[in-house]
C-alpha positions, -999 to 999 in steps of 0.1 A, spaced: 0 0 0 13 35 -9 20 59 19 22 96 15 42 119 38 42 157 39 78 168 46 74 204 58 53 236 63 19 220 70 5 224 105 -30 212 98 -33 186 71 -71 183 73 -76 189 35 -49 165 26 -63 139 50 -98 143 35 -84 137 0 -58 110 7 -75 93 37 -54 64 51 -27 69 25 -15 101 44 7 92 73 24 115 99 52 90 108 82 93 84 94 59 96 67 41 76 74 28 42 68 61 24 64 59 -13 52 95 -21 67 127 -7 48 160 -7 75 186 -4 72 224 1 106 240 10 125 209 20 159 205 3 157 172 -15 193 159 -16 209 125 -13 210 127 25 173 135 27 163 108 2 183 82 21 156 86 48 130 73 24 144 43 6 109 33 -7 101 67 -22 91 66 -58 74 100 -63 82 135 -51 57 163 -56 67 199 -51 37 210 -29 37 248 -33 30 246 -70 -3 230 -63 -12 257 -38 -4 285 -63 -24 266 -90 -55 265 -68 -52 302 -57 -48 315 -93 -65 287 -113 -32 281 -132 -25 250 -154 8 237 -141 29 209 -157 63 195 -148 82 175 -174 115 158 -167 
């Protein structure tokens, strides 16, 4: 089962919890597969804490998109 962890800047994750339900966890020691990141520096040291992570989503972009109704795409 996928586990989602918010790395930083969120005090009350009620909206995220409503959307993600049991997928959202507050314990970073679980087998996290998805990281929601705001300002966290994502480097090798940080990623080593999440050996099962497969997806990283830069969280602030979603917030700006909602506030301004922007279409946002990231391509690698």
